N, C-alpha and C positions, 0 to 999 in steps of 0.2 A: 875517210878512215875506215880501212878494211875492217869486217867482221873477224874477231878472232876466235879460230878452231881450235878446239879440245879433241882428244882422239883419247876414249877411255877403254882400259881393257881389262877384261873381267877373267874371273879364274873360275866361273861357275857362272850359272844360267841366270837370266836377267827375262822378264820379269819374273817376281820380287827379286827385289835387294833395298831393304830400309836406306843402309847408310848410300848407297851407290845413289838411288832416287832421290834422297835429300841434296844432295851435292849437286847434281845434274840439275834439280828445279833452281838451286842459287843462284848457277852460272846463266843458265840460261835467260831467267829475271834482269840480269848485270850484263847482259847484250853478248853472251858468248852462243856459238854456235858447237854442240857436243853432239861425237858420235859414239856409242857404245858397241864396243867389239864384244860380242859373247857365244856362247854352244847354241847349239840348235832348239835347247829345252827353254820353256819357258813362254811368258804369255808376252801379246805385241800391244802396245797401245800407240795409237796415232800422235800420243804428245810426245815421244821417244823416238830418235833417229838408232835403229839395231842394225847392226851387222852382223849377220850370222853366219858364222862358218862351217864348211864341209866338216863331218863329223871326223873326218880321216885327218882333219887340222891337230882336234884334240890329241891325237898320239903324240903330236912333237911336241907337245907340252912339258913332257917330264926331261925330254933333252936339254930344255933351257937352265935346268941345273948344273949340267956339263959344263957351263958357259962356252961352249963351242957354238961356230957361227952355223945356224939354221935359218934360211932365208924361205923354209915354205912358206909360215906364217905370216911373214913381211911382206913376202909377194902377195898372197890372197889379200892382205889387208890394202896395201898400196892399190892395186887392181881394183878393190871392193870402192876405194875411196875417190878414182877417176872414174868410175862410172857413175859417181854421184856430184862430179865436177869438182871434187874437190884435190885440187894438184900440191897444197902444203899445208902443214899443221903446226898452231903455235907452242901446244902444250900437250903431249905424251902423259897422262894421270893414269898411273897401271896402279890398280888395286890390288894388293897383298903382293907378297913376296916372288912367289915361281915365276910371274911372268916379267919380272925384271929386265932380263938380258935382251928379249923382245922388245920391251921400251926402250934400250937403250940402243939396239938395230935402229928402231925406227927414230929415233932422237938426232942420229947421226944422219939416216936419209935425209930427214924431213929440215934439221938446223933447226932445231924446235928445244924445248925445254923440259926434262925430264923430271916428274912429282910421282914417288912412289909412296903409296898410300896402305900402312900397314893394318889391315885390319885387325891383326892380333900376333903374337910372337909365335911365329912360324916353325921357328926350330920347336919349341917346349912343346908348342901342338902336335909335333911330329914325335917328339920325345914319350908325350903322353897317351897318343895313339898307339905305338908301339907297346908300351907299357900296358895298357890296357885292354887294346885288342878291341875297343869300344869304335867301330867305324860303321858299322851297318846304315846307321840312318842320316850317315854324310853323304850328299849324291855330288861332290865336285869329284872330277877325274883323277884327280891325285889322289885322294883318299881311295879311289877305288882299286888303284894300282897298289896302293899300300897294304890292302885288303886282300890283293891276290899274294904279296909277296907274302906277308904275315902268315896267310894259312897254306901255304905250298910247304910239303914235309919231300917229296920226293922229287927229284934228285935233291941230295943234303945239298951239293955243290951248287947248284944253281939256286937255291934259295940263299945261301949265304951270301951271294955274288952279288944276287940284287940286291940283296936287304944292305949288304957295306956300301952298292952303289947309288940306289933310289931312296934309301932313308936314314943315310947317315946324317946324324945331327950336329957333329964337328963340322962336317962339309958343309952343311946349312947355314950355320953361324957363319964359316969363312965366305962363302956366297952373298949372304945378308949384308957382312961389311963393306964385301968388295964394290955391291950396288948401292948402296948407302954415298960411300966414297965419289963412284961417279955420278950420282943424279945430281939435280940440281936442289930440290928440297924435297922432304919428305916430311910425309904424315903420321901420326901415331892418335890411338883412341883415348889415352888416360897419362897422366903424370908420370903415373909408375912405368908405364911402355918407355917412354922417354927418359927415363933416368936410367935405364941400361945402357944408354950410350954415350953416359957423362964424362967416360975419359977417353972419347974419342975422338979425331981432331973433326970428324962431319957433324959433331953432338950441334952446335950452331943451325945446322941446314933444319933442325926438326922443329916442327911444329904441333901441339894438341888439336885435334878438331875431333870433338868428342860424339857420342850417341846418342845425344840428347835431342830432346822433343822440343816443337814448336808450342808453347802452350796456348798459342791461339787457335791450334788446330785440336789440341789433345786436351777438349775441356774438362774441367772440375766437375766430379760427378760426387755428390750427399752419397756418404755411408748407406749401407741398405741396413734394416734392422737386425739385429739378430733376433731370430724367430726358434726355432727347433734346435738349430745347430750354427757353430762359428763357422763361417766357408773360409777356406784357406786355398789359394790359388797358384798355380806355376802354368805359365803360357810359353811355349819357343822351341826351338829345338832340344832334342834330348840325346845325350850322352852318357857315360858314365861318369865323366869328369865334371856334371853339372850339379851332383850331388844328390839328385833325388830318392836315391836308394836312403841315405839319411834321414829324408823329410817322409818317406813310406814306414821305415821303422820306428819313427818317431811317434807314428799313429796308435801304436802299440798301447804306447805309455797315457796317451789321453782315452778318454771316454768317448767310444764311437758312437755314443747317441747324443753328445753333444759339439761332436766335431767333424769336419768331412775335411777330405783334401782332394781339388779335380786338379789332374795333369794333363794338360792339354798341348797336345804335339806329337803323341804315338804313333806309331806307324806298326799297325795292325800284324803280328805275326813275326815281326822282326826279332832278333837277338835280344834285345834290351828289352822290347815288351813281353818276352818269354820268361826272363830275368824278372822283372818286376813282378809278373804274375807268380813268380815262386816265392819271391819273398810274402808275398800277401797271404797266398794259400798255407803257408808254411807258417806263419804267426797269426793266423785265424783273422786276418782284419779285413772289417769290412765297411769301412769309411774312406776308402782311399777308390777315386773314379779314376779309370785311365782312358782317354778322350782321343780319338783320331783328330790330327789338323783338319781343320773344315778351309774347303777350298776357298769360301768367303772369309776372306781376313778379320771383316767385323763381325761375323756370329764368334770368332775365335775369341774376340777382344771383349766380345760381352762376358764373357767366365771373367775378366779381370772387374767389368762395371758391377758383378753380383755377389764378387768377395767381399768380406771384412778383412783380409790379409794376404800381401800377396808373396812370393818368398823366389829368391835369388840362394840358394842351398850351395854352391859352387863349394868343391873340395879344394884342399891347398895344394895345389901345381903351382911347376914353372908356369905354366900360361893363363891360369885364373889370377896370379900373383901380378899379371901385367895388362889387364885387359877388363873393360866394363860392358855388358850387355845392353842391348836397348830396352829391355824389358825392363830395367830397375828406372827408366827416368820415364818410360810407360806410366809405371805404377806411381811415380813419383807427381806425375803431370794431371792424372785423373784423380790425385787423392787417397789412393789407397796407403795404409800403413806397413810397413815392411816387415820381414823378418831377413838376414839375409847373414851369411856367414863371416867369418873372421880373415878372409883374406883381404891382404893392404887396400887395393880400391874399394870394392865394398864398405869396408870396415870405417874408412877416410869420410867417403862422400855421406854414408848415413850420420855420421856421428857429425859433419859438417850442418849438415840437413835438418837432425834431431826430429825424422820419420819415421822411425823404426827401432829395433833393437838388432843383437848381434851376438850369433851363437856359435861356439866352436866349432870350426869343421870337422865333417864326419861324425860328430856326437849325438845320436838319437835322442837320447834321454835331455841333453842340454836345450836342443830344438825344444821339444816338448815342454821343457820347461819355462822357454822365453816365451811360447804359446800361450801359456795357460796366464804369466803376467801381461799379456797383448789383450786377454779377453776382455777388461772393465773396459766396458763400453764410456765411460766418463772419460776413459784414455784417447780410445781412439780417433774420436775426433779431431783432439789437437795433435796428433800424430799426422792425420790427413790435411791439415790446413799448413803443417810444418813443410809437409813432401811438395805441396801442392806450390806454398811461398817459394822454396828453393827452386821450382824449375821457372819461376817468374824470374825470380831476382838473382838466382846464382848459375843453375843447371839446366841452360836452355840454347836450342837450337840458334837463335837469334845471334847470341853471343857466337858462338862456335862457326857460324856461316861466316861472319863478320872474318875470324879468325883466316879460314879458307880462301876467301875472297884477297885478303890482303896479303896470302901467298903469290894469286896470282898477277894482281897488279905491281906487286916489287917483281915479279921474275920479266913479265911483260916491259915495264918501263926500262929494262937496262938494252932491251933493244933499240 
């Protein structure tokens, strides 16, 4: 029996990408051979077969949104696979919406199956970025294009034309619907994301494979003793929609001698870093630390280990109402009580797990009040244990991995 070949196509650098890494490793361990197409950025690892394309190819990316025939990337990928002795591909697994049309082209060429893996609600992500103009800390090519478009001022007719063409949300929704109609299966990260398509005829193709963690890898760690301060932590990407300004402003309502907030993942001198510094200085806040992302992820994760409470303070937007971040499940697995905003996926998961409290999104005072409620040392261990229990029995990668493998098994059994 021939080994099944999977081609994963990314819209960003690789490595790292936690979701892609988890899926890649699950497939490899179950006998598939997987190639990842990514741009020139990122780290190499002998355990991953990566095809890195010429930077010029990245400029072709935005043209996929036009649904016009674009042979450039298709030809490059086919030729790179031939060099590695690969003449057929069983599954094209496209990560996120933008590359979907390219995936469709390759599906037709190889007569394989097409899976579209929606990491996020892409049309709403674009809507948020247009609204917030908060794209300085996102390094994907599309977001750079959006940044250029959003910051252009002259000539006005060029700005208007590019805005309507490149980042038209209604157009993206049509594109998404068309691609999900044409794919064989699609994957989303949370129930609320699948619910978006409940009235579509392609709804039955969807499956939830969430951003959960393997509790055998992410070990439970006892809570540190509260000494001089209760330590609050956020680790991850930094954008306006993450709601970290709410968390920062909340700190002025808390004793600056008794509480400390560490925000890990900031890019020094970025637009959002300057914005956070402005908030901190204006409000005379002294108990917030803005920490750059550390190249060694274990060093970054150490801030989670040292925290008493971890946070996901998402703002209430169309995107955050239909996604869930990896960090929530990281916090859960290592046994850190959480404070999350009341956007639907976060609220539902934390209520089910019983591992923390929920505050009103965009409300610094409510955030501060909930932190005070969580300070009770007798309560924190119970919340920590609840989170770990949920990571082992409800929200864990072992279950989500089985759903991923079931999709592959079903598709390939039809051949």
